[in-house]
C-alpha positions as CSV (number, residue, x, y, z in Angstrom):
1,M,111.6,117.8,149.6
2,K,114.7,115.4,149.1
3,R,115.3,116.4,145.4
4,S,114.5,120.1,145.9
5,M,115.5,122.1,143.6
6,R,117.8,120.0,142.2
7,R,116.9,120.3,138.2
8,L,116.4,124.3,138.8
9,T,120.2,123.9,140.2
10,I,120.8,121.9,136.8
11,F,119.4,124.4,134.6
12,L,121.1,127.4,136.1
13,L,124.5,125.7,136.1
14,V,123.6,125.1,132.0
15,L,122.5,128.9,132.0
16,A,126.2,129.9,133.7
17,M,128.4,128.0,131.4
18,L,126.4,129.3,128.4
19,F,127.1,133.1,129.4
20,A,130.4,132.2,130.1
21,G,131.5,131.6,126.9
22,A,131.8,127.6,127.3
23,T,129.5,127.3,124.2
24,P,132.1,127.0,121.5
25,A,132.9,123.5,121.6
26,F,136.6,122.4,120.6
27,A,136.4,121.4,116.4
28,A,138.5,119.1,115.6
29,K,140.6,119.7,112.4
30,G,142.8,117.9,110.6
31,H,146.6,119.5,109.0
32,G,147.7,118.6,105.4
33,K,145.8,116.3,104.2
34,G,144.7,113.7,107.2
35,P,141.9,110.9,106.0
36,G,139.4,112.7,108.2
37,K,138.0,114.6,110.6
38,G,140.2,115.7,113.0
39,H,143.0,113.0,111.9
40,D,145.9,113.3,110.4
41,K,147.8,109.9,109.7
42,N,149.9,110.1,112.9
43,H,147.7,111.7,115.5
44,Q,143.8,113.0,116.5
45,Y,143.9,116.5,117.8
46,F,141.4,119.1,118.5
47,E,142.1,122.8,117.8
48,L,140.5,125.7,119.9
49,E,139.4,129.2,119.4
50,V,139.8,130.9,122.5
51,K,139.2,134.1,123.6
52,G,140.2,135.8,126.7
53,K,143.0,133.9,129.6
54,G,142.7,130.6,129.8
55,N,144.0,127.6,131.5
56,F,147.5,127.4,130.1
57,G,148.1,131.3,128.8
58,N,146.7,133.7,126.7
59,G,143.6,133.8,124.3
60,G,144.6,132.2,121.1
61,K,144.5,128.7,119.3
62,I,145.9,125.7,121.4
63,T,146.1,122.8,119.8
64,F,145.4,119.3,121.8
65,I,147.1,116.2,120.6
66,L,145.7,112.8,122.6
67,E,145.8,109.7,120.4
68,F,149.1,109.2,118.2
69,E,149.3,106.1,115.5
70,D,152.6,104.7,116.9
71,V,151.1,104.6,120.3
72,N,148.0,102.7,119.4
73,R,150.8,100.3,117.2
74,E,153.7,99.9,119.5
75,A,152.5,100.7,123.0
76,A,148.4,100.4,123.1
77,W,148.6,99.7,126.8
78,A,149.8,103.2,127.5
79,R,147.2,105.3,125.3
80,K,145.1,106.5,128.4
81,H,148.4,107.8,130.2
82,I,149.9,109.3,127.5
83,A,146.3,111.0,126.4
84,S,145.4,112.0,130.1
85,L,149.1,114.1,130.1
86,A,148.8,115.6,126.4
87,A,145.5,117.0,127.5
88,K,146.7,118.9,129.9
89,K,150.1,119.5,128.4
90,V,152.1,118.0,130.9
91,F,153.9,115.3,128.3
92,E,153.2,115.5,124.7
93,G,154.3,114.3,120.8
94,Y,156.5,115.5,118.7
95,T,155.6,118.5,116.1
96,D,155.8,115.7,113.2
97,G,152.4,114.1,115.1
98,T,154.5,111.3,116.5
99,F,154.9,110.3,120.2
100,Q,158.0,108.0,119.6
101,P,156.5,105.9,122.8
102,N,159.7,103.4,122.9
103,K,162.3,106.4,122.5
104,S,164.8,107.1,125.9
105,V,163.8,110.3,128.0
106,S,166.5,112.5,128.6
107,R,167.1,113.7,131.9
108,I,166.0,117.3,131.0
109,E,162.7,115.8,129.4
110,A,161.9,114.1,132.4
111,I,162.6,117.2,134.8
112,A,160.3,119.3,132.5
113,A,157.5,116.7,132.9
114,V,157.6,116.4,136.3
115,V,157.7,120.0,136.7
116,R,155.0,120.9,134.3
117,L,153.1,117.8,136.7
118,L,153.3,119.8,139.3
119,G,151.5,123.1,138.2
120,L,154.8,124.7,138.1
121,K,155.0,125.5,133.7
122,E,153.9,129.3,134.1
123,E,156.5,129.9,137.0
124,A,159.4,127.7,135.0
125,E,158.6,129.6,131.6
126,N,158.8,133.2,133.6
127,P,162.0,134.7,131.8
128,S,163.1,136.0,134.6
129,K,164.0,132.4,135.8
130,K,166.7,131.9,133.2
131,R,168.4,134.9,135.3
132,E,168.6,132.5,138.2
133,A,171.8,130.7,139.0
134,I,172.3,126.5,138.4
135,W,174.0,124.5,140.6
136,F,175.3,122.0,138.4
137,D,178.6,122.0,137.1
138,D,177.7,121.8,133.6
139,E,175.4,124.6,133.7
140,K,177.4,126.1,131.0
141,Q,176.4,123.4,128.8
142,I,172.5,122.7,130.3
143,R,172.3,127.1,128.8
144,K,173.8,126.5,125.5
145,N,172.0,123.6,124.3
146,H,169.2,123.3,126.2
147,D,167.8,126.8,126.8
148,W,164.5,126.2,126.6
149,A,164.9,124.0,129.6
150,V,166.7,126.5,131.8
151,G,163.5,127.6,133.4
152,Y,162.6,124.1,134.3
153,V,165.8,123.3,136.2
154,V,165.7,126.4,138.4
155,V,162.4,125.8,139.4
156,A,162.8,121.5,140.1
157,Q,165.5,123.1,142.3
158,E,163.6,125.2,144.2
159,A,161.2,122.5,144.9
160,G,164.0,120.5,146.2
161,L,163.8,117.9,143.3
162,F,167.9,117.3,143.1
163,D,170.1,115.8,145.2
164,P,172.4,118.4,146.3
165,K,175.3,116.1,146.2
166,E,175.2,115.8,142.3
167,G,177.7,117.4,140.6
168,K,176.6,117.1,137.6
169,L,173.0,117.5,135.6
170,H,174.1,115.6,132.4
171,P,171.5,116.8,130.9
172,N,171.6,114.5,127.5
173,K,172.0,111.7,129.6
174,A,169.3,108.6,129.2
175,A,167.1,109.0,132.7
176,D,167.1,105.3,134.0
177,R,164.5,103.7,135.8
178,L,165.9,104.5,139.3
179,W,166.9,108.0,138.8
180,V,163.4,109.2,137.6
181,T,161.8,107.1,140.8
182,E,163.9,109.1,142.9
183,L,162.7,112.6,140.9
184,L,159.7,111.8,141.6
185,I,159.6,110.8,145.3
186,R,161.1,114.2,145.9
187,A,158.6,116.1,143.8
188,L,155.6,113.9,145.5
189,D,157.7,114.9,149.0
190,L,158.1,111.3,150.3
191,E,161.4,111.3,151.1
192,D,160.8,110.9,154.4
193,E,158.7,107.8,153.9
194,A,161.6,106.4,152.2
195,Y,164.2,107.3,154.5
196,A,162.0,105.1,156.9
197,N,162.1,102.5,154.3
198,R,165.7,102.3,153.9
199,N,166.3,99.0,155.7
200,A,163.0,97.5,153.9
201,E,163.6,94.3,151.7
202,L,163.2,94.7,148.7
203,N,161.2,92.1,146.0
204,F,163.8,91.6,143.0
205,K,165.8,89.5,141.8
206,D,168.1,92.1,141.1
207,S,167.8,93.8,144.0
208,R,171.6,94.0,144.7
209,A,171.8,96.1,141.8
210,I,170.0,98.8,143.7
211,P,172.3,101.4,146.1
212,K,171.7,100.7,149.8
213,D,170.5,104.3,150.0
214,K,168.0,103.8,147.5
215,V,166.3,101.2,149.0
216,G,163.6,103.2,150.4
217,V,163.1,104.9,147.6
218,V,162.2,101.8,145.5
219,K,160.0,100.5,148.3
220,V,157.8,103.4,148.8
221,A,157.9,104.1,144.7
222,V,156.7,99.9,144.1
223,D,154.2,100.5,147.6
224,R,152.4,103.9,146.4
225,G,152.3,101.8,143.1
226,I,154.8,104.9,140.5
227,I,156.2,102.3,139.3
228,T,156.6,98.2,138.8
229,G,159.1,95.1,138.2
230,Y,159.0,93.4,135.1
231,S,157.1,89.7,135.0
232,D,160.6,88.2,135.6
233,R,161.3,89.6,139.2
234,T,163.4,92.3,138.2
235,F,163.6,95.8,138.5
236,R,166.5,97.0,136.3
237,P,167.5,100.0,138.0
238,N,169.7,100.8,134.9
239,Q,167.7,100.7,132.4
240,A,166.6,103.5,130.7
241,V,163.5,104.5,130.7
242,K,161.0,104.5,127.3
243,R,158.2,107.7,126.9
244,A,155.4,105.3,127.3
245,E,157.1,104.2,130.4
246,L,157.5,107.9,131.6
247,A,153.6,108.8,131.1
248,A,152.8,106.0,132.9
249,M,154.8,106.6,136.1
250,L,153.5,110.4,135.8
251,E,149.8,110.0,135.5
252,R,150.3,107.3,139.0
253,A,152.2,110.0,140.7
254,E,150.3,112.5,140.1
255,A,147.1,111.1,141.8
256,L,149.4,111.2,145.0
257,L,149.7,114.7,144.6
258,E,147.8,116.3,147.7
259,D,146.1,118.8,145.2
260,E,145.6,116.3,142.8
261,E,142.2,118.5,141.2
262,D,142.8,122.0,139.8
263,D,140.9,123.7,137.9
264,T,141.4,122.5,134.8
265,D,140.8,118.5,136.3
266,A,137.5,117.8,137.5
267,S,135.7,114.0,139.4
268,G,132.3,113.2,140.3
269,V,129.5,111.3,139.4
270,I,127.5,112.0,136.2
271,E,124.2,113.3,137.4
272,E,122.9,114.0,133.7
273,I,124.6,114.1,129.8
274,N,122.5,116.0,127.0
275,N,122.7,118.1,124.5
276,L,126.6,118.2,124.9
277,T,126.4,119.3,128.3
278,L,127.9,117.0,130.8
279,V,127.1,117.5,135.1
280,L,129.0,116.0,137.7
281,R,127.9,115.5,141.3
282,K,130.6,115.6,144.0
283,N,130.0,116.2,147.4
284,G,126.5,117.3,146.9
285,Q,127.6,120.0,144.6
286,L,126.8,120.1,140.6
287,Q,128.9,121.3,138.1
288,A,128.2,121.6,134.4
289,Y,131.0,121.1,131.5
290,A,130.7,121.4,128.0
291,L,131.2,118.3,125.4
292,D,132.2,117.6,122.1
293,P,131.8,114.3,120.4
294,Q,135.8,114.0,119.4
295,T,136.0,114.5,123.4
296,F,138.9,111.6,124.5
297,V,137.2,108.9,126.1
298,F,138.4,106.0,128.2
299,R,136.0,103.5,129.2
300,E,136.7,99.8,130.9
301,G,140.0,99.9,129.6
302,E,138.9,100.6,125.9
303,K,138.6,104.3,124.2
304,G,135.2,104.9,123.3
305,T,133.1,107.8,122.6
306,I,131.3,110.4,124.8
307,Y,128.2,108.3,123.5
308,D,129.3,105.7,125.9
309,L,128.6,107.6,128.9
310,K,125.9,106.7,131.2
311,V,124.6,108.3,134.4
312,G,125.7,106.6,137.4
313,D,129.5,106.8,136.0
314,T,132.0,108.0,138.0
315,V,134.2,110.0,136.2
316,F,137.8,112.3,136.0
317,V,138.0,114.5,133.7
318,R,140.2,117.0,132.0
319,T,138.9,120.9,130.7
320,Y,139.5,123.8,128.8
321,N,138.0,127.0,129.2
322,N,135.5,124.4,130.9
323,L,134.8,122.7,127.4
324,V,135.8,118.4,128.6
325,I,138.9,117.3,126.3
326,F,139.6,114.2,128.5
327,I,137.4,111.8,130.6
328,E,138.3,108.3,132.2
329,V,135.6,106.2,133.5
330,V,137.0,105.3,136.8
331,K,133.9,103.2,138.1
332,P,131.0,102.4,135.4
333,A,127.4,102.6,136.5
334,K,125.6,99.6,137.0
335,D,123.7,98.8,134.3
336,E,119.9,99.4,135.3
337,V,116.9,99.8,133.1
338,K,115.9,103.6,132.6
339,P,112.8,104.5,130.8
340,F,112.9,107.8,128.6
341,T,111.1,109.7,126.3
342,A,111.3,112.3,123.3
343,T,109.5,114.2,121.3
344,G,110.2,116.4,118.2
345,Y,109.9,116.6,114.2
346,F,110.8,113.4,112.1
347,H,113.8,114.0,110.5
348,S,114.9,110.8,108.9
349,L,115.4,107.2,108.9
350,A,118.2,104.8,108.8
351,F,117.9,101.4,108.1
352,N,120.0,98.1,108.7
353,E,121.1,95.6,105.9
354,N,118.2,93.7,106.3
355,G,115.4,96.5,105.4
356,R,114.5,97.3,109.2
357,I,115.0,100.5,111.1
358,A,118.1,101.3,112.9
359,S,117.2,104.7,114.0
360,I,115.6,107.8,113.7
361,T,116.7,111.0,113.5
362,I,114.3,114.2,115.4
363,T,114.7,117.8,115.7
364,E,114.0,117.9,119.3
365,T,111.6,120.5,120.2
366,L,113.0,121.0,123.4
367,N,115.9,122.7,121.0
368,S,114.6,123.1,117.6
369,S,118.4,123.7,116.7
370,R,119.2,120.4,117.6
371,Q,119.0,117.1,115.6
372,V,119.3,114.0,117.7
373,K,119.4,110.5,116.6
374,Y,118.5,107.3,118.3
375,D,118.7,103.6,118.4
376,V,115.8,101.9,117.2
377,A,114.4,98.5,118.4
378,E,114.0,95.9,116.5
379,D,110.6,95.0,117.9
380,V,109.6,98.5,117.6
381,V,106.2,99.7,117.8
382,I,104.3,102.4,115.6
383,E,101.8,103.6,116.1
384,G,99.5,106.1,113.7
385,N,99.5,106.8,110.3
386,V,102.8,105.2,108.7
387,N,102.4,108.0,105.7
388,E,102.7,110.5,107.8
389,L,105.9,109.9,108.7
390,K,107.6,113.1,107.0
391,Q,109.9,115.5,107.8
392,G,108.5,118.3,109.9
393,R,106.2,115.8,111.3
394,L,105.3,116.1,114.8
395,I,105.8,112.8,117.1
396,H,106.7,111.3,120.2
397,L,109.4,108.8,120.9
398,S,109.7,106.0,124.4
399,G,112.1,103.6,125.0
400,E,114.7,102.1,127.8
401,N,118.5,103.2,127.3
402,Q,117.7,105.3,124.7
403,V,116.8,102.9,122.6
404,V,113.3,103.5,121.0
405,K,110.7,100.8,121.7
406,K,107.8,103.1,120.3
407,I,107.1,105.5,117.8
408,T,104.2,107.5,118.0
409,I,102.8,109.3,114.9
410,G,99.6,111.9,115.3
411,D,97.7,113.7,117.5
412,F,98.3,112.0,121.3
413,G,95.8,113.9,123.6
414,F,97.5,113.0,127.1
415,Q,96.8,113.7,130.6
416,L,99.4,112.9,133.4
417,Q,99.8,113.6,137.2
418,G,103.3,113.6,139.2
419,E,105.6,116.4,140.9
420,L,107.4,119.5,139.0
421,E,110.8,118.0,138.4
422,Y,111.7,121.6,136.7
423,L,110.9,124.1,134.4
424,L,112.6,125.8,131.7
425,L,112.1,129.1,130.4
426,N,113.0,130.7,126.6
427,S,114.8,133.3,125.6
428,N,111.5,135.5,125.8
429,G,111.1,134.4,129.5
430,Q,108.1,132.2,128.6
431,L,107.3,129.2,130.0
432,A,109.1,126.7,127.2
433,T,109.6,123.3,128.8
434,I,108.0,121.4,131.9
435,A,109.4,118.2,133.5
436,I,107.4,116.0,135.8
437,R,108.7,113.0,137.6
438,H,106.4,110.3,138.4
439,E,105.3,106.0,138.2
440,V,105.3,104.0,135.0
441,N,104.8,100.4,136.0
442,G,106.2,101.2,139.4
443,K,109.1,102.5,137.7
444,E,110.0,106.3,138.3
445,Q,110.7,108.3,135.3
446,V,111.0,112.0,134.7
447,S,108.7,113.1,131.3
448,I,109.8,115.9,129.3
449,Y,107.3,118.4,127.4
450,S,107.1,121.3,125.1
451,V,105.2,123.8,126.3
452,S,102.8,126.2,124.5
453,P,102.9,129.7,124.5
454,D,99.0,129.5,125.3
455,V,99.4,127.7,127.9
456,R,96.7,127.9,130.9
457,I,97.6,128.0,134.2
458,T,95.3,127.5,137.4
459,G,96.2,127.2,140.8
460,N,98.7,128.9,143.4
461,L,101.2,130.0,140.9
462,N,103.3,130.8,144.1
463,A,103.8,127.3,144.6
464,I,105.2,126.2,141.7
465,V,108.4,124.9,143.1
466,E,109.7,121.3,142.6
467,G,108.1,118.5,144.1
468,Q,104.8,120.2,144.0
469,K,102.0,117.9,142.6
470,I,101.1,119.0,139.7
471,T,98.7,117.6,136.5
472,V,99.4,119.0,133.1
473,Y,97.1,118.3,129.9
474,G,98.5,118.6,126.2
475,T,98.0,117.0,122.9
476,Q,100.8,116.2,120.6
477,Q,103.3,116.1,123.4
478,V,103.2,119.6,123.6
479,V,101.6,121.2,127.6
480,T,98.3,123.1,127.0
481,E,96.8,123.3,130.6
482,I,99.3,123.1,134.4
483,K,96.9,122.5,136.9
484,I,98.7,123.4,140.3
485,G,97.8,121.1,143.2
C-alpha cells in the first residue's frame, strides 16, 4: 500500500519523542522588568531546563538569545543570519542583551566564531588545549589578554586556518574583509579551488587593492556566495568587518560545509504539524520534533510564528534536545485548499470589533488537556441550538485551511466509509482515536474521531492495518461502532 503504516510511523515517532524527554518545551522568560513574556528591553530569548547531556554540554540551564532590539533597529537585514547562528551558539550577543551589529569584529572574535562553526567548540574549550604551543610571535599577548581564546587559536592552527607565513596574529586588530574571506576559504577547504582561480579577473573597481596572491581567494568566495561586493562595484578588502556582516558570511559559509547538518540541525518537508509537534520528511524518512509557541520562525523574508508554518513547507531547523529553537522556511508550500475537522468541548468565543465571531476555542477530545483556538470565517454556519453553546458542550468544527466554516452543536450522528489512516491508543492501551481517509466533493481528506470506550468492532481484527477499507458509526463525533472490510 502506498501509504502503508505512514500515520502509525508518525504516531510512534511522537511517542518515542515523548518518552525521550522532549516534552518540556523551552520556557520563554524575561530578566528583570522586561516588557512581556520572553523579552527584556533588548532581546527575546529562551531559557531551558535540561536534564542529562545535551548538544552543548552537560545538563543545566541553557539560554538562547535569538533576537535583539538593536539588530531590528540597525541591521534588520541580518536578523535571520544572527538568529540562526545564535541558535547554534556559534556567534552570539553580549551579556547586556545587545548584539552591536555595526561594531567591528576583532580577529580573535572571528577565529572563535569560525571554530564554533566547524563544530570544534568542545575541543577548543578543552583545558588541555591551553597547554599546547601557539606558533605566532605574539603568543604571550594572546595568552595574557585572551586566555579564553587560547584553545580556539590552537584548534584553528590544527585545522589549517592560518597562513604559516604570518608572524603575528594581532588578536585585537579589526578583522578586514579580505582577512575574514581567506579565513573562511581555508575553513571550507577551498584553497585548491582558490589557487586554480589565481589568474581570474575580478569585476570590482578597486580590484587593484586586492593582492595578486589573494585574487583566487576573493574570486571563489564571491562565486560561492560567501561574500558580496557593494552596490558601487567595490570590494573594499581592507574595510573592517562588522558583526552583522560576519554573521551573514558565517551562515553562508555553513551552507557549503560538507557535513552541513549535525545532530542539532535538520531539514525536510513538513509532513504534519499539530499539538506543538513538528514531523519532517526527508529521503522517505520521518522525524518528529517538539515545538514551542516562542520558536523563532523566519518565513518569506519576515519573522513569523509557528502558526505561520504549513504542511508542505521545506524547512531548515535548529534544535536543542529535540526541541526546535529556530526554523527557516526555505521553500514555502504552494497554497491549496485543505479541508479539516475537529471535535471537542466548547471553551470560549472571541469577537471582532463588529461583533462577529473571530475565533473559537475548544478542548480537543484527542487530548483533553489541550485547548486549541481556531479562526472563524465571517460567513460561518452554526447548526443546532445556539443556546446550548456553553462550556463543556461537545461540538464539531469543519472548514478549510484551519479556518472554521461550520459549527455543529447537538447530537450529530454519522456514518463514514473510507480507508483506515491510523489508530491511537490511550495510556491504558485502549483504542482512543481513529482517523479515516475518504473523499469529500472529489477531494481526499482525513477525518479524525474519538472512540467510545464501549466501541463495538466487527470483522477480522487481524486485517485492521492502514489502508484497510473500514466503516464507522457514531454520534456527536464519537465512534461507537467499527466495521472492518
